[in-house]
C-alpha positions in Angstrom: 0.0 0.0 0.0 1.5 3.4 -0.9 1.2 6.5 1.2 -1.3 8.2 -1.2 -3.6 5.2 -0.8 -3.2 5.3 3.0 -4.0 9.0 3.0 -7.1 8.4 1.0 -8.3 5.7 3.4 -7.7 7.9 6.4 -9.7 10.7 4.7 -12.6 8.4 3.9 -12.6 7.1 7.5 -12.7 10.7 8.8 -15.6 11.6 6.6 -17.5 8.5 7.9 -16.9 9.7 11.4 -17.5 13.4 10.7 -21.2 13.5 11.8 -19.9 12.8 15.4 -17.4 15.6 15.2 -19.2 18.8 16.2 -17.7 21.5 18.4 -19.7 22.2 21.5 -20.8 25.7 22.6 -17.7 26.0 24.8 -15.6 29.2 24.6 -12.4 28.1 22.7 -8.9 29.0 23.8 -7.8 31.7 21.4 -5.2 30.4 18.9 -3.6 32.5 16.2 -0.4 32.3 14.1 1.3 34.2 16.9 0.6 31.3 19.2 3.3 29.2 17.4 7.0 29.8 17.1 10.3 28.0 16.9 9.6 24.4 17.7 12.8 23.9 19.7 11.7 26.7 22.1 9.0 24.3 23.3 10.0 21.5 25.8 11.3 18.3 24.3 9.8 15.0 25.5 11.3 12.0 23.8 11.0 12.7 20.1 8.3 15.5 20.2 7.8 18.9 21.8 5.2 20.3 24.2 4.0 23.6 25.5 0.9 25.1 27.1 -0.9 28.3 25.8 -2.4 28.9 29.2 1.0 28.8 31.0 0.3 25.4 32.7 3.4 23.7 31.3 4.0 21.6 34.4 0.6 19.8 34.0 1.3 19.2 30.3 4.7 17.8 31.1 3.3 15.5 33.9 1.0 13.8 31.3 3.6 13.7 28.5 6.2 12.1 30.7 3.9 9.6 32.4 4.4 6.0 31.4 0.7 5.4 32.2 -0.6 8.3 30.0 -3.3 10.6 31.1 -5.5 13.5 30.0 -3.7 16.6 28.8 -4.8 19.9 30.4 -6.4 22.7 28.3 -3.9 24.8 26.4 -1.5 21.9 25.8 0.5 22.1 22.6 2.0 19.0 20.9 4.3 19.2 17.9 6.3 16.5 16.2 7.3 18.5 13.1 7.2 22.3 12.6 4.2 22.3 10.2 1.7 20.3 12.3 0.3 21.3 15.7 -2.3 19.8 18.2 -3.8 22.2 20.7 -6.0 21.0 23.6 -9.1 23.2 23.7 -11.3 23.8 26.7 -13.0 20.8 28.3 -16.2 19.9 26.4 -15.1 21.7 23.2 -15.2 18.6 21.1 -16.0 15.2 22.6 -15.1 13.2 19.5 -11.5 14.6 19.4 -11.0 14.6 23.2 -11.0 18.5 22.8 -8.0 18.4 20.5 -7.9 20.9 17.6 -5.5 20.1 14.7 -3.5 22.7 12.8 -1.8 22.6 9.4 0.7 25.5 9.2 3.4 26.9 7.0 6.6 28.3 8.5 9.2 30.8 7.3 11.7 33.2 8.7 8.9 35.7 8.9 6.8 33.5 11.2 3.8 31.2 11.0 0.7 31.1 8.8 -2.3 28.8 9.6 -3.4 27.0 6.4 -6.1 24.9 8.0 -7.5 24.2 11.4 -10.2 21.9 12.7 -11.1 18.3 13.2 -12.2 15.7 10.6 -10.9 17.6 7.5 -7.4 18.5 8.5 -4.8 16.6 6.3 -1.1 16.7 7.0 1.7 17.2 4.4 2.1 13.4 4.1 -1.5 13.0 2.9 -2.8 11.6 6.2 -5.9 12.8 7.9 -5.0 13.9 11.5 -8.3 12.9 13.2 -8.5 9.5 11.5 -5.0 8.6 12.5 -5.0 10.0 16.1 -8.4 8.4 16.9 -6.7 5.0 16.8 -4.5 5.8 19.9 -5.5 3.9 23.0 -7.7 5.9 25.3 -5.1 6.3 28.0 -2.8 8.2 25.6 -5.4 10.9 24.9 -5.0 10.9 21.1 -1.2 11.1 21.2 0.5 8.8 18.7 3.8 7.2 19.6 5.2 3.8 19.0 3.0 1.3 20.8 0.1 3.7 21.3 -2.1 2.0 18.7 -1.8 4.4 15.8 -0.7 3.5 12.3 3.1 4.1 11.7 3.9 7.4 10.0 5.7 7.2 6.6 8.8 9.0 7.8 12.0 7.9 9.6 13.3 9.3 12.9 16.1 10.9 11.0 13.6 12.7 8.8 11.6 14.0 11.8 14.8 15.3 13.5 15.9 17.0 10.3 12.6 18.8 10.0 12.8 19.9 13.6 16.4 21.1 13.3 15.6 23.1 10.1 12.5 25.0 11.4 13.2 28.4 9.7 11.7 30.3 12.7 14.6 29.0 14.8 18.0 30.7 15.0 20.8 28.7 13.3 18.3 26.7 11.2 20.2 27.5 8.0 23.2 25.6 9.3 22.2 22.2 8.0 24.3 19.2 9.0 25.3 16.5 6.6 23.0 14.0 8.3 20.0 16.3 8.2 20.7 17.2 4.5 20.7 13.6 3.6 17.5 12.9 5.5 15.7 15.9 3.9 16.8 14.7 0.5 15.4 11.3 1.2 12.1 12.8 2.4 11.9 15.0 -0.7 12.4 12.0 -3.0 9.7 10.1 -1.1 7.2 12.9 -1.4 8.1 13.7 -5.0 9.0 10.4 -6.6 10.5 10.7 -10.1 8.7 9.0 -12.9 10.5 5.9 -14.2 11.7 6.3 -17.8 11.3 3.3 -20.1 14.4 2.2 -21.9 14.5 3.1 -25.6 13.8 0.4 -28.0 16.2 0.0 -30.9 
């Protein structure tokens, strides 16, 4: 199965679940492009980064570091790569997503732009639907996908993820790309933009 097919399946699954994904009449935590910055300025937990828009970082870290999982507090921010963000909204905001809101963003030296935000219709740069993939996480992990949490594996290597983190253009020094990161980014680009095979010429 290729990644385009996997992304299509996730999107179809999300559409089938979409009727259950309706935001409640709960005041949302304000989130704008200014809510997001250099990924490495968040707190690293294993291979991802966390923060809290309400200033309650200690509570977010307590859940993120717990071997037993737990429910993240409102305002929690989760990022694996610079262009995707999960934000925990106020309790009761959206029962189907455990109050998580998904963001697809673009990043540059100038800052952040939000391309899409929401629930069932947010698709990441790899063609996967965020809600359809995260809903597979075991309940104790509160929609967070890591190895062993029940989610489908993502189509990128650890080296690719680290390279994307290291080269976030919003971060100082991101232009200084290591040989290892350059190789991983090249591999990622080839995976996302495969070259068409040319048929040998017939004499």
